N, CA, C and O atoms as a CHARMM CRD file, in Angstrom:
* protein
*
  380
    1    1 UNK  N     13.92900  -6.35500  15.77100 PROA 1      0.00000
    2    1 UNK  CA    14.15900  -5.08200  15.99400 PROA 1      0.00000
    3    1 UNK  C     15.68400  -4.92400  16.14100 PROA 1      0.00000
    4    1 UNK  O     16.37800  -5.65900  16.84300 PROA 1      0.00000
    5    2 UNK  N     16.13700  -3.88100  15.40200 PROA 2      0.00000
    6    2 UNK  CA    17.82200  -3.83400  15.36100 PROA 2      0.00000
    7    2 UNK  C     17.88200  -2.47100  16.08700 PROA 2      0.00000
    8    2 UNK  O     17.07900  -1.56600  15.86100 PROA 2      0.00000
    9    3 UNK  N     18.90200  -2.39500  16.98200 PROA 3      0.00000
   10    3 UNK  CA    19.16800  -1.21300  17.83700 PROA 3      0.00000
   11    3 UNK  C     20.64800  -0.79800  17.19200 PROA 3      0.00000
   12    3 UNK  O     21.56100  -1.59100  16.96100 PROA 3      0.00000
   13    4 UNK  N     20.66000   0.43800  16.99000 PROA 4      0.00000
   14    4 UNK  CA    21.85700   1.15900  16.53900 PROA 4      0.00000
   15    4 UNK  C     23.11900   0.80300  17.61900 PROA 4      0.00000
   16    4 UNK  O     23.06100   0.63900  18.83800 PROA 4      0.00000
   17    5 UNK  N     24.04800   0.75800  16.88400 PROA 5      0.00000
   18    5 UNK  CA    25.31400   0.46400  17.82000 PROA 5      0.00000
   19    5 UNK  C     26.19100   1.55000  17.86100 PROA 5      0.00000
   20    5 UNK  O     26.63300   2.10100  16.85300 PROA 5      0.00000
   21    6 UNK  N     26.52400   1.95900  19.34400 PROA 6      0.00000
   22    6 UNK  CA    27.40900   3.34000  19.28500 PROA 6      0.00000
   23    6 UNK  C     28.68400   3.09100  19.10400 PROA 6      0.00000
   24    6 UNK  O     29.23600   2.20600  19.75700 PROA 6      0.00000
   25    7 UNK  N     29.39700   3.89100  18.11800 PROA 7      0.00000
   26    7 UNK  CA    30.64900   3.51400  17.99800 PROA 7      0.00000
   27    7 UNK  C     31.59200   4.62400  18.54200 PROA 7      0.00000
   28    7 UNK  O     31.43700   5.84500  18.51400 PROA 7      0.00000
   29    8 UNK  N     32.46100   3.98600  18.97000 PROA 8      0.00000
   30    8 UNK  CA    33.49600   4.75600  19.98900 PROA 8      0.00000
   31    8 UNK  C     34.67800   5.44200  19.04000 PROA 8      0.00000
   32    8 UNK  O     34.74600   5.12100  17.85300 PROA 8      0.00000
   33    9 UNK  N     35.37300   6.15800  19.47100 PROA 9      0.00000
   34    9 UNK  CA    36.59400   6.85900  18.77100 PROA 9      0.00000
   35    9 UNK  C     37.42100   6.03900  18.00900 PROA 9      0.00000
   36    9 UNK  O     37.94800   6.45600  16.97800 PROA 9      0.00000
   37   10 UNK  N     37.60700   4.70500  18.50100 PROA 10     0.00000
   38   10 UNK  CA    38.71100   3.88300  17.82300 PROA 10     0.00000
   39   10 UNK  C     37.89600   2.83600  17.01700 PROA 10     0.00000
   40   10 UNK  O     38.53700   2.08400  16.28200 PROA 10     0.00000
   41   11 UNK  N     36.46400   2.70300  17.08500 PROA 11     0.00000
   42   11 UNK  CA    35.82300   1.88300  16.35100 PROA 11     0.00000
   43   11 UNK  C     34.97700   2.62100  15.16700 PROA 11     0.00000
   44   11 UNK  O     34.26300   3.61300  15.31400 PROA 11     0.00000
   45   12 UNK  N     35.23900   1.85700  13.87700 PROA 12     0.00000
   46   12 UNK  CA    34.59100   2.60800  12.73500 PROA 12     0.00000
   47   12 UNK  C     33.15200   2.25900  12.46400 PROA 12     0.00000
   48   12 UNK  O     32.64300   1.30500  13.05100 PROA 12     0.00000
   49   13 UNK  N     32.48500   2.97100  11.62000 PROA 13     0.00000
   50   13 UNK  CA    31.20900   2.58100  11.36200 PROA 13     0.00000
   51   13 UNK  C     30.95900   1.61400  10.04700 PROA 13     0.00000
   52   13 UNK  O     29.87100   1.17400   9.67500 PROA 13     0.00000
   53   14 UNK  N     32.05200   1.43300   9.53300 PROA 14     0.00000
   54   14 UNK  CA    32.04600   0.44900   8.15200 PROA 14     0.00000
   55   14 UNK  C     33.46200  -0.02900   8.26000 PROA 14     0.00000
   56   14 UNK  O     34.39900   0.64400   8.68900 PROA 14     0.00000
   57   15 UNK  N     33.52400  -1.35700   7.79200 PROA 15     0.00000
   58   15 UNK  CA    34.75100  -1.92200   7.53700 PROA 15     0.00000
   59   15 UNK  C     34.79600  -2.74700   6.14600 PROA 15     0.00000
   60   15 UNK  O     33.81200  -3.08000   5.48500 PROA 15     0.00000
   61   16 UNK  N     36.10400  -2.99600   5.85700 PROA 16     0.00000
   62   16 UNK  CA    36.14000  -3.79200   4.50500 PROA 16     0.00000
   63   16 UNK  C     35.71400  -5.17100   4.86100 PROA 16     0.00000
   64   16 UNK  O     35.49800  -5.52700   6.02000 PROA 16     0.00000
   65   17 UNK  N     35.59000  -6.02500   3.68100 PROA 17     0.00000
   66   17 UNK  CA    35.17300  -7.42600   3.82400 PROA 17     0.00000
   67   17 UNK  C     36.15000  -8.08400   4.76000 PROA 17     0.00000
   68   17 UNK  O     35.67200  -8.94900   5.49400 PROA 17     0.00000
   69   18 UNK  N     37.48400  -7.81900   4.86700 PROA 18     0.00000
   70   18 UNK  CA    38.37900  -8.60200   5.62500 PROA 18     0.00000
   71   18 UNK  C     38.12200  -8.23500   7.10600 PROA 18     0.00000
   72   18 UNK  O     38.38500  -9.05500   7.98600 PROA 18     0.00000
   73   19 UNK  N     37.58400  -6.94800   7.41200 PROA 19     0.00000
   74   19 UNK  CA    37.16400  -6.84200   8.61700 PROA 19     0.00000
   75   19 UNK  C     35.81400  -7.58100   9.13200 PROA 19     0.00000
   76   19 UNK  O     35.58700  -7.82900  10.31600 PROA 19     0.00000
   77   20 UNK  N     34.99900  -7.87700   8.09900 PROA 20     0.00000
   78   20 UNK  CA    34.00600  -8.65200   8.32700 PROA 20     0.00000
   79   20 UNK  C     34.52000 -10.22400   8.87200 PROA 20     0.00000
   80   20 UNK  O     34.05600 -10.81600   9.84600 PROA 20     0.00000
   81   21 UNK  N     35.45000 -10.64100   8.08700 PROA 21     0.00000
   82   21 UNK  CA    36.07500 -11.88100   8.29900 PROA 21     0.00000
   83   21 UNK  C     36.45000 -11.82800   9.85900 PROA 21     0.00000
   84   21 UNK  O     36.04600 -12.67900  10.65200 PROA 21     0.00000
   85   22 UNK  N     37.18300 -10.85300  10.18400 PROA 22     0.00000
   86   22 UNK  CA    37.59400 -10.74500  11.73700 PROA 22     0.00000
   87   22 UNK  C     36.59800 -10.82700  12.72700 PROA 22     0.00000
   88   22 UNK  O     36.66300 -11.64600  13.64300 PROA 22     0.00000
   89   23 UNK  N     35.49300  -9.85900  12.56400 PROA 23     0.00000
   90   23 UNK  CA    34.51800  -9.88100  13.31900 PROA 23     0.00000
   91   23 UNK  C     33.64200 -11.14200  13.56400 PROA 23     0.00000
   92   23 UNK  O     33.23800 -11.47500  14.67800 PROA 23     0.00000
   93   24 UNK  N     33.38400 -11.82600  12.37600 PROA 24     0.00000
   94   24 UNK  CA    32.32900 -12.99600  12.44700 PROA 24     0.00000
   95   24 UNK  C     33.21500 -14.29100  12.53300 PROA 24     0.00000
   96   24 UNK  O     32.68200 -15.36300  12.81800 PROA 24     0.00000
   97   25 UNK  N     34.63700 -14.19500  12.27500 PROA 25     0.00000
   98   25 UNK  CA    35.63700 -15.25000  12.32100 PROA 25     0.00000
   99   25 UNK  C     35.08000 -16.24800  11.24200 PROA 25     0.00000
  100   25 UNK  O     34.75900 -17.41300  11.47200 PROA 25     0.00000
  101   26 UNK  N     35.02100 -15.65200  10.11000 PROA 26     0.00000
  102   26 UNK  CA    34.71200 -16.57200   8.91500 PROA 26     0.00000
  103   26 UNK  C     35.58400 -16.37500   7.79700 PROA 26     0.00000
  104   26 UNK  O     36.47600 -15.53800   7.93700 PROA 26     0.00000
  105   27 UNK  N     35.48300 -17.02700   6.65400 PROA 27     0.00000
  106   27 UNK  CA    36.30800 -16.86600   5.54200 PROA 27     0.00000
  107   27 UNK  C     35.88300 -15.68000   4.65300 PROA 27     0.00000
  108   27 UNK  O     34.77900 -15.20300   4.91700 PROA 27     0.00000
  109   28 UNK  N     36.57400 -15.13200   3.65100 PROA 28     0.00000
  110   28 UNK  CA    36.39900 -14.08000   2.72300 PROA 28     0.00000
  111   28 UNK  C     35.10100 -14.60900   1.83400 PROA 28     0.00000
  112   28 UNK  O     34.13600 -13.90800   1.52800 PROA 28     0.00000
  113   29 UNK  N     35.26300 -15.76300   1.54900 PROA 29     0.00000
  114   29 UNK  CA    34.16400 -16.29700   0.50300 PROA 29     0.00000
  115   29 UNK  C     32.75100 -16.14000   1.29400 PROA 29     0.00000
  116   29 UNK  O     31.79500 -15.58300   0.75300 PROA 29     0.00000
  117   30 UNK  N     32.68700 -16.65400   2.57000 PROA 30     0.00000
  118   30 UNK  CA    31.51300 -16.62100   3.33500 PROA 30     0.00000
  119   30 UNK  C     31.21700 -15.03400   3.55500 PROA 30     0.00000
  120   30 UNK  O     30.03500 -14.69500   3.59600 PROA 30     0.00000
  121   31 UNK  N     32.03600 -14.23700   3.67100 PROA 31     0.00000
  122   31 UNK  CA    31.69900 -12.91200   4.00700 PROA 31     0.00000
  123   31 UNK  C     31.06400 -12.07000   2.60800 PROA 31     0.00000
  124   31 UNK  O     30.24700 -11.15000   2.64000 PROA 31     0.00000
  125   32 UNK  N     31.63100 -12.61300   1.52700 PROA 32     0.00000
  126   32 UNK  CA    31.06800 -12.16100   0.21400 PROA 32     0.00000
  127   32 UNK  C     29.83500 -12.41700   0.00500 PROA 32     0.00000
  128   32 UNK  O     28.98100 -11.61300  -0.36800 PROA 32     0.00000
  129   33 UNK  N     29.63400 -14.08200   0.34900 PROA 33     0.00000
  130   33 UNK  CA    28.26100 -14.44400   0.18200 PROA 33     0.00000
  131   33 UNK  C     27.24500 -13.76500   0.98700 PROA 33     0.00000
  132   33 UNK  O     26.15100 -13.55600   0.46300 PROA 33     0.00000
  133   34 UNK  N     27.49400 -13.33700   2.36800 PROA 34     0.00000
  134   34 UNK  CA    26.54900 -12.58000   3.11200 PROA 34     0.00000
  135   34 UNK  C     26.37600 -11.17700   2.37700 PROA 34     0.00000
  136   34 UNK  O     25.26500 -10.65700   2.26900 PROA 34     0.00000
  137   35 UNK  N     27.48100 -10.62300   1.90200 PROA 35     0.00000
  138   35 UNK  CA    27.31800  -9.30700   1.24000 PROA 35     0.00000
  139   35 UNK  C     26.36400  -9.38500  -0.01600 PROA 35     0.00000
  140   35 UNK  O     25.48700  -8.54700  -0.22800 PROA 35     0.00000
  141   36 UNK  N     26.58900 -10.34900  -0.73600 PROA 36     0.00000
  142   36 UNK  CA    25.81600 -10.51400  -2.04600 PROA 36     0.00000
  143   36 UNK  C     24.45500 -10.94000  -1.86700 PROA 36     0.00000
  144   36 UNK  O     23.63800 -10.57600  -2.71300 PROA 36     0.00000
  145   37 UNK  N     24.06900 -11.66900  -0.88100 PROA 37     0.00000
  146   37 UNK  CA    22.74200 -12.15400  -0.56000 PROA 37     0.00000
  147   37 UNK  C     21.92600 -10.93900   0.22000 PROA 37     0.00000
  148   37 UNK  O     20.72800 -10.99100   0.49600 PROA 37     0.00000
  149   38 UNK  N     22.72200  -9.95000   0.48800 PROA 38     0.00000
  150   38 UNK  CA    21.71800  -8.85500   1.30500 PROA 38     0.00000
  151   38 UNK  C     21.94200  -8.80800   2.74200 PROA 38     0.00000
  152   38 UNK  O     21.80200  -7.74400   3.34500 PROA 38     0.00000
  153   39 UNK  N     22.31700  -9.99700   3.40200 PROA 39     0.00000
  154   39 UNK  CA    22.50800 -10.17300   4.73300 PROA 39     0.00000
  155   39 UNK  C     23.10000  -9.06500   5.49700 PROA 39     0.00000
  156   39 UNK  O     22.65500  -8.73000   6.59600 PROA 39     0.00000
  157   40 UNK  N     24.14200  -8.46800   4.90100 PROA 40     0.00000
  158   40 UNK  CA    24.93000  -7.46900   5.22100 PROA 40     0.00000
  159   40 UNK  C     24.90800  -6.12000   4.19100 PROA 40     0.00000
  160   40 UNK  O     25.18000  -6.17400   2.99100 PROA 40     0.00000
  161   41 UNK  N     24.56400  -5.03200   4.85500 PROA 41     0.00000
  162   41 UNK  CA    24.52800  -3.85100   4.05800 PROA 41     0.00000
  163   41 UNK  C     25.83400  -3.28100   3.71000 PROA 41     0.00000
  164   41 UNK  O     26.63100  -3.09000   4.62900 PROA 41     0.00000
  165   42 UNK  N     26.18300  -2.96300   2.41800 PROA 42     0.00000
  166   42 UNK  CA    27.53900  -2.66300   1.93200 PROA 42     0.00000
  167   42 UNK  C     27.42000  -1.40900   1.04100 PROA 42     0.00000
  168   42 UNK  O     26.27500  -1.11400   0.69700 PROA 42     0.00000
  169   43 UNK  N     28.40200  -0.65400   0.63200 PROA 43     0.00000
  170   43 UNK  CA    28.40100   0.34900  -0.23900 PROA 43     0.00000
  171   43 UNK  C     29.78400   0.31600  -0.73500 PROA 43     0.00000
  172   43 UNK  O     30.67600  -0.36000  -0.22200 PROA 43     0.00000
  173   44 UNK  N     29.93400   1.17800  -1.88800 PROA 44     0.00000
  174   44 UNK  CA    31.25900   1.55300  -2.48000 PROA 44     0.00000
  175   44 UNK  C     31.80800   2.81800  -1.96700 PROA 44     0.00000
  176   44 UNK  O     31.14800   3.84900  -2.10100 PROA 44     0.00000
  177   45 UNK  N     32.88200   2.82900  -1.42900 PROA 45     0.00000
  178   45 UNK  CA    33.72100   4.10600  -1.28100 PROA 45     0.00000
  179   45 UNK  C     34.72200   4.28600  -2.15100 PROA 45     0.00000
  180   45 UNK  O     35.82300   3.85900  -1.80200 PROA 45     0.00000
  181   46 UNK  N     34.61700   4.85100  -3.27900 PROA 46     0.00000
  182   46 UNK  CA    35.33900   5.02900  -4.20700 PROA 46     0.00000
  183   46 UNK  C     35.52000   3.52200  -4.88000 PROA 46     0.00000
  184   46 UNK  O     34.50300   3.05200  -5.38900 PROA 46     0.00000
  185   47 UNK  N     36.61800   2.80200  -4.91900 PROA 47     0.00000
  186   47 UNK  CA    36.74800   1.45300  -5.29800 PROA 47     0.00000
  187   47 UNK  C     36.72600   0.42300  -4.28400 PROA 47     0.00000
  188   47 UNK  O     36.81800  -0.75800  -4.61900 PROA 47     0.00000
  189   48 UNK  N     36.61300   0.76300  -3.08300 PROA 48     0.00000
  190   48 UNK  CA    36.69900   0.10300  -1.79300 PROA 48     0.00000
  191   48 UNK  C     35.30900  -0.31500  -1.50900 PROA 48     0.00000
  192   48 UNK  O     34.44500   0.56300  -1.50800 PROA 48     0.00000
  193   49 UNK  N     34.92200  -1.76700  -1.22400 PROA 49     0.00000
  194   49 UNK  CA    33.59100  -2.18400  -0.74800 PROA 49     0.00000
  195   49 UNK  C     33.86500  -2.14800   0.75700 PROA 49     0.00000
  196   49 UNK  O     34.83600  -2.64400   1.32700 PROA 49     0.00000
  197   50 UNK  N     32.71800  -1.39300   1.37100 PROA 50     0.00000
  198   50 UNK  CA    32.41900  -1.40500   2.79200 PROA 50     0.00000
  199   50 UNK  C     31.25700  -1.78400   3.32000 PROA 50     0.00000
  200   50 UNK  O     30.18800  -1.54300   2.76000 PROA 50     0.00000
  201   51 UNK  N     31.36500  -2.49800   4.60300 PROA 51     0.00000
  202   51 UNK  CA    30.12900  -3.06700   5.26800 PROA 51     0.00000
  203   51 UNK  C     29.87500  -2.25300   6.39500 PROA 51     0.00000
  204   51 UNK  O     30.82200  -1.83500   7.06000 PROA 51     0.00000
  205   52 UNK  N     28.70700  -1.98100   6.68700 PROA 52     0.00000
  206   52 UNK  CA    28.31100  -1.25100   7.90400 PROA 52     0.00000
  207   52 UNK  C     28.38300  -2.20800   9.08400 PROA 52     0.00000
  208   52 UNK  O     27.95900  -3.36200   9.03300 PROA 52     0.00000
  209   53 UNK  N     29.00100  -1.60000  10.24800 PROA 53     0.00000
  210   53 UNK  CA    29.09800  -2.39100  11.47200 PROA 53     0.00000
  211   53 UNK  C     27.63900  -2.91900  11.98800 PROA 53     0.00000
  212   53 UNK  O     27.33200  -4.04400  12.38400 PROA 53     0.00000
  213   54 UNK  N     26.83500  -1.72900  11.85400 PROA 54     0.00000
  214   54 UNK  CA    25.42700  -1.95400  12.34800 PROA 54     0.00000
  215   54 UNK  C     24.82600  -3.25400  11.79300 PROA 54     0.00000
  216   54 UNK  O     24.15700  -4.04600  12.45700 PROA 54     0.00000
  217   55 UNK  N     25.20000  -3.40000  10.26300 PROA 55     0.00000
  218   55 UNK  CA    24.35500  -4.70800   9.75400 PROA 55     0.00000
  219   55 UNK  C     25.22900  -5.82300  10.15100 PROA 55     0.00000
  220   55 UNK  O     24.75100  -6.92600   9.88700 PROA 55     0.00000
  221   56 UNK  N     26.26600  -5.82500  10.66000 PROA 56     0.00000
  222   56 UNK  CA    27.00200  -7.14400  10.95100 PROA 56     0.00000
  223   56 UNK  C     26.43500  -7.47600  12.47400 PROA 56     0.00000
  224   56 UNK  O     26.27500  -8.63300  12.86300 PROA 56     0.00000
  225   57 UNK  N     26.15900  -6.33500  13.26300 PROA 57     0.00000
  226   57 UNK  CA    25.62600  -6.71200  14.80300 PROA 57     0.00000
  227   57 UNK  C     24.19300  -7.13600  14.39200 PROA 57     0.00000
  228   57 UNK  O     23.74300  -8.11600  14.98600 PROA 57     0.00000
  229   58 UNK  N     23.40100  -6.52900  13.44500 PROA 58     0.00000
  230   58 UNK  CA    22.18800  -7.04100  13.23000 PROA 58     0.00000
  231   58 UNK  C     22.01900  -8.55300  12.62400 PROA 58     0.00000
  232   58 UNK  O     21.00000  -9.22600  12.77700 PROA 58     0.00000
  233   59 UNK  N     23.24400  -8.99800  11.87400 PROA 59     0.00000
  234   59 UNK  CA    23.17000 -10.25000  11.33500 PROA 59     0.00000
  235   59 UNK  C     23.47000 -11.23100  12.53600 PROA 59     0.00000
  236   59 UNK  O     22.87600 -12.31000  12.56200 PROA 59     0.00000
  237   60 UNK  N     24.33500 -10.91200  13.49400 PROA 60     0.00000
  238   60 UNK  CA    24.68600 -11.63100  14.57700 PROA 60     0.00000
  239   60 UNK  C     23.37900 -11.67000  15.59700 PROA 60     0.00000
  240   60 UNK  O     23.10500 -12.73100  16.15900 PROA 60     0.00000
  241   61 UNK  N     22.62100 -10.53800  15.80600 PROA 61     0.00000
  242   61 UNK  CA    21.33000 -10.70200  16.31400 PROA 61     0.00000
  243   61 UNK  C     20.41200 -11.58600  15.93000 PROA 61     0.00000
  244   61 UNK  O     19.73700 -12.24200  16.72500 PROA 61     0.00000
  245   62 UNK  N     20.31000 -11.67600  14.38000 PROA 62     0.00000
  246   62 UNK  CA    19.42900 -12.35000  13.79200 PROA 62     0.00000
  247   62 UNK  C     19.66900 -14.13800  14.12400 PROA 62     0.00000
  248   62 UNK  O     18.82900 -14.98000  14.44400 PROA 62     0.00000
  249   63 UNK  N     21.13400 -14.27300  13.90200 PROA 63     0.00000
  250   63 UNK  CA    21.59500 -15.63000  14.21400 PROA 63     0.00000
  251   63 UNK  C     21.16400 -16.03000  15.49900 PROA 63     0.00000
  252   63 UNK  O     20.59400 -17.11600  15.60600 PROA 63     0.00000
  253   64 UNK  N     21.36800 -15.24700  16.58800 PROA 64     0.00000
  254   64 UNK  CA    21.23000 -15.44900  17.88400 PROA 64     0.00000
  255   64 UNK  C     19.72000 -15.76200  18.12600 PROA 64     0.00000
  256   64 UNK  O     19.39900 -16.77400  18.74900 PROA 64     0.00000
  257   65 UNK  N     18.80300 -14.90000  17.63600 PROA 65     0.00000
  258   65 UNK  CA    17.33300 -15.00700  17.75500 PROA 65     0.00000
  259   65 UNK  C     16.82300 -16.49000  17.13400 PROA 65     0.00000
  260   65 UNK  O     16.07500 -17.29000  17.69700 PROA 65     0.00000
  261   66 UNK  N     17.44300 -16.61700  15.81900 PROA 66     0.00000
  262   66 UNK  CA    17.08000 -17.94700  15.26700 PROA 66     0.00000
  263   66 UNK  C     17.46500 -19.04100  16.04700 PROA 66     0.00000
  264   66 UNK  O     16.67400 -19.98100  16.12600 PROA 66     0.00000
  265   67 UNK  N     18.74400 -19.10400  16.75600 PROA 67     0.00000
  266   67 UNK  CA    19.04100 -20.32400  17.33800 PROA 67     0.00000
  267   67 UNK  C     18.50600 -20.15200  18.74600 PROA 67     0.00000
  268   67 UNK  O     18.73400 -21.11300  19.48100 PROA 67     0.00000
  269   68 UNK  N     17.86200 -19.16800  19.26600 PROA 68     0.00000
  270   68 UNK  CA    17.24800 -19.22100  20.52500 PROA 68     0.00000
  271   68 UNK  C     18.27700 -18.94400  21.57900 PROA 68     0.00000
  272   68 UNK  O     18.03200 -19.11800  22.77300 PROA 68     0.00000
  273   69 UNK  N     19.49100 -18.48900  21.10900 PROA 69     0.00000
  274   69 UNK  CA    20.44200 -18.08400  22.09700 PROA 69     0.00000
  275   69 UNK  C     21.02400 -18.99500  22.99600 PROA 69     0.00000
  276   69 UNK  O     21.65100 -18.67900  24.00700 PROA 69     0.00000
  277   70 UNK  N     20.73800 -20.43900  22.49300 PROA 70     0.00000
  278   70 UNK  CA    21.02500 -21.74700  23.13300 PROA 70     0.00000
  279   70 UNK  C     22.55200 -22.05500  22.67000 PROA 70     0.00000
  280   70 UNK  O     22.90300 -21.96100  21.49400 PROA 70     0.00000
  281   71 UNK  N     23.25700 -22.36200  23.53000 PROA 71     0.00000
  282   71 UNK  CA    24.77800 -22.84400  22.98100 PROA 71     0.00000
  283   71 UNK  C     24.59900 -24.25500  22.37700 PROA 71     0.00000
  284   71 UNK  O     25.41700 -24.56300  21.51000 PROA 71     0.00000
  285   72 UNK  N     23.63200 -25.17500  22.71400 PROA 72     0.00000
  286   72 UNK  CA    23.35300 -26.28200  22.14000 PROA 72     0.00000
  287   72 UNK  C     22.88300 -26.46200  20.65100 PROA 72     0.00000
  288   72 UNK  O     22.71800 -27.55900  20.11800 PROA 72     0.00000
  289   73 UNK  N     22.67100 -25.12600  19.99200 PROA 73     0.00000
  290   73 UNK  CA    22.13200 -25.13700  18.72500 PROA 73     0.00000
  291   73 UNK  C     23.19200 -24.48300  17.99500 PROA 73     0.00000
  292   73 UNK  O     23.90000 -23.60900  18.49500 PROA 73     0.00000
  293   74 UNK  N     23.31400 -24.95800  16.66700 PROA 74     0.00000
  294   74 UNK  CA    24.26700 -24.34700  15.83000 PROA 74     0.00000
  295   74 UNK  C     23.82400 -24.31300  14.58900 PROA 74     0.00000
  296   74 UNK  O     23.17900 -25.25900  14.13700 PROA 74     0.00000
  297   75 UNK  N     24.12800 -23.13500  13.80900 PROA 75     0.00000
  298   75 UNK  CA    23.86500 -22.82700  12.55600 PROA 75     0.00000
  299   75 UNK  C     24.42800 -23.64200  11.68100 PROA 75     0.00000
  300   75 UNK  O     25.63100 -23.86000  11.82900 PROA 75     0.00000
  301   76 UNK  N     23.73100 -24.27100  10.59500 PROA 76     0.00000
  302   76 UNK  CA    24.24300 -25.42400   9.74700 PROA 76     0.00000
  303   76 UNK  C     24.29600 -24.87300   8.18300 PROA 76     0.00000
  304   76 UNK  O     24.73300 -25.57100   7.26800 PROA 76     0.00000
  305   77 UNK  N     23.82900 -23.62500   8.01200 PROA 77     0.00000
  306   77 UNK  CA    24.01700 -23.24200   6.49100 PROA 77     0.00000
  307   77 UNK  C     22.58300 -22.68100   6.00600 PROA 77     0.00000
  308   77 UNK  O     21.81700 -22.14800   6.80800 PROA 77     0.00000
  309   78 UNK  N     22.30100 -22.82300   4.76900 PROA 78     0.00000
  310   78 UNK  CA    21.08100 -22.35900   4.25100 PROA 78     0.00000
  311   78 UNK  C     20.20800 -23.21000   3.88000 PROA 78     0.00000
  312   78 UNK  O     20.62500 -24.21500   3.30300 PROA 78     0.00000
  313   79 UNK  N     18.72000 -23.04900   4.10900 PROA 79     0.00000
  314   79 UNK  CA    17.78700 -24.05200   3.46900 PROA 79     0.00000
  315   79 UNK  C     17.56800 -23.49700   2.05000 PROA 79     0.00000
  316   79 UNK  O     18.03700 -22.40000   1.74900 PROA 79     0.00000
  317   80 UNK  N     16.96500 -24.12900   1.29900 PROA 80     0.00000
  318   80 UNK  CA    16.50600 -23.86400  -0.09500 PROA 80     0.00000
  319   80 UNK  C     15.99100 -22.50500  -0.29900 PROA 80     0.00000
  320   80 UNK  O     16.29900 -21.95000  -1.35400 PROA 80     0.00000
  321   81 UNK  N     15.21900 -21.85500   0.58700 PROA 81     0.00000
  322   81 UNK  CA    14.82800 -20.49000   0.40000 PROA 81     0.00000
  323   81 UNK  C     15.75300 -19.43300   0.84900 PROA 81     0.00000
  324   81 UNK  O     15.38500 -18.26000   0.78700 PROA 81     0.00000
  325   82 UNK  N     17.06100 -19.78100   1.34800 PROA 82     0.00000
  326   82 UNK  CA    18.00300 -18.79300   1.52400 PROA 82     0.00000
  327   82 UNK  C     18.18900 -18.42300   2.94500 PROA 82     0.00000
  328   82 UNK  O     19.11200 -17.66300   3.23500 PROA 82     0.00000
  329   83 UNK  N     17.38500 -18.89700   3.87600 PROA 83     0.00000
  330   83 UNK  CA    17.48400 -18.44700   5.13600 PROA 83     0.00000
  331   83 UNK  C     18.27300 -19.38700   6.10100 PROA 83     0.00000
  332   83 UNK  O     18.12000 -20.59500   5.92200 PROA 83     0.00000
  333   84 UNK  N     19.00600 -19.01700   6.99100 PROA 84     0.00000
  334   84 UNK  CA    19.66900 -19.93800   7.99400 PROA 84     0.00000
  335   84 UNK  C     18.84000 -20.75200   8.64000 PROA 84     0.00000
  336   84 UNK  O     17.71200 -20.40400   8.99000 PROA 84     0.00000
  337   85 UNK  N     19.36600 -21.97300   8.86000 PROA 85     0.00000
  338   85 UNK  CA    18.53500 -22.92000   9.47500 PROA 85     0.00000
  339   85 UNK  C     19.42500 -23.58600  10.76800 PROA 85     0.00000
  340   85 UNK  O     20.64700 -23.69600  10.66700 PROA 85     0.00000
  341   86 UNK  N     18.81100 -23.95000  11.80000 PROA 86     0.00000
  342   86 UNK  CA    19.49000 -24.44800  13.03700 PROA 86     0.00000
  343   86 UNK  C     19.09500 -25.74800  13.23800 PROA 86     0.00000
  344   86 UNK  O     17.95900 -26.11800  12.94400 PROA 86     0.00000
  345   87 UNK  N     20.08800 -26.62200  13.80500 PROA 87     0.00000
  346   87 UNK  CA    19.82900 -27.79200  14.13200 PROA 87     0.00000
  347   87 UNK  C     20.13500 -28.20900  15.53800 PROA 87     0.00000
  348   87 UNK  O     21.06400 -27.61500  16.08600 PROA 87     0.00000
  349   88 UNK  N     19.55000 -29.06100  16.15300 PROA 88     0.00000
  350   88 UNK  CA    19.44700 -29.45900  17.34500 PROA 88     0.00000
  351   88 UNK  C     20.92400 -30.18900  17.69000 PROA 88     0.00000
  352   88 UNK  O     21.19100 -31.11100  16.91900 PROA 88     0.00000
  353   89 UNK  N     21.82300 -29.94200  18.63000 PROA 89     0.00000
  354   89 UNK  CA    23.02700 -30.64700  18.64100 PROA 89     0.00000
  355   89 UNK  C     22.97300 -31.99900  19.01600 PROA 89     0.00000
  356   89 UNK  O     23.95100 -32.67700  18.70300 PROA 89     0.00000
  357   90 UNK  N     22.05400 -32.54200  19.61500 PROA 90     0.00000
  358   90 UNK  CA    21.74500 -33.74700  20.28200 PROA 90     0.00000
  359   90 UNK  C     21.21300 -34.69800  19.26100 PROA 90     0.00000
  360   90 UNK  O     21.72100 -35.81700  19.18500 PROA 90     0.00000
  361   91 UNK  N     20.24800 -34.35600  18.48100 PROA 91     0.00000
  362   91 UNK  CA    19.73300 -35.19600  17.38600 PROA 91     0.00000
  363   91 UNK  C     20.43400 -35.04700  16.17100 PROA 91     0.00000
  364   91 UNK  O     20.55300 -36.01100  15.41500 PROA 91     0.00000
  365   92 UNK  N     21.00100 -33.73500  15.85200 PROA 92     0.00000
  366   92 UNK  CA    21.39900 -33.40600  14.50800 PROA 92     0.00000
  367   92 UNK  C     20.36500 -33.13200  13.43900 PROA 92     0.00000
  368   92 UNK  O     20.59600 -33.02200  12.23500 PROA 92     0.00000
  369   93 UNK  N     19.24400 -33.04100  14.01500 PROA 93     0.00000
  370   93 UNK  CA    18.38200 -32.82700  12.79900 PROA 93     0.00000
  371   93 UNK  C     17.82800 -31.29200  12.87400 PROA 93     0.00000
  372   93 UNK  O     17.76300 -30.67600  13.93900 PROA 93     0.00000
  373   94 UNK  N     17.44500 -30.76000  11.63300 PROA 94     0.00000
  374   94 UNK  CA    17.16400 -29.45000  11.54400 PROA 94     0.00000
  375   94 UNK  C     15.72700 -29.07300  12.09300 PROA 94     0.00000
  376   94 UNK  O     14.74700 -29.80800  11.96800 PROA 94     0.00000
  377   95 UNK  N     15.72300 -27.97200  12.64800 PROA 95     0.00000
  378   95 UNK  CA    14.42800 -27.43200  13.27300 PROA 95     0.00000
  379   95 UNK  C     13.77600 -26.73000  12.28200 PROA 95     0.00000
  380   95 UNK  O     12.69700 -26.18700  12.51700 PROA 95     0.00000
């Protein structure tokens, strides 16, 4: 379940891919991978690519749900079917 995020007067509803990098603390290549894979909703505004902030928040929610919200679990990338997978930090094995 994804809850809509209220945007304040200083927060926009959509950001450029560099804004995705700032919010998720990731690189531009990873941001474009998320956009191209459909993990993040985006659209063209003229010639400028924009990503909805709600889709970024939904992505974070999915990652937290996948990891169980535990600080001991970290996301390690994608499995062969394109979904995030988590590992247990003690054993290092994938769940």
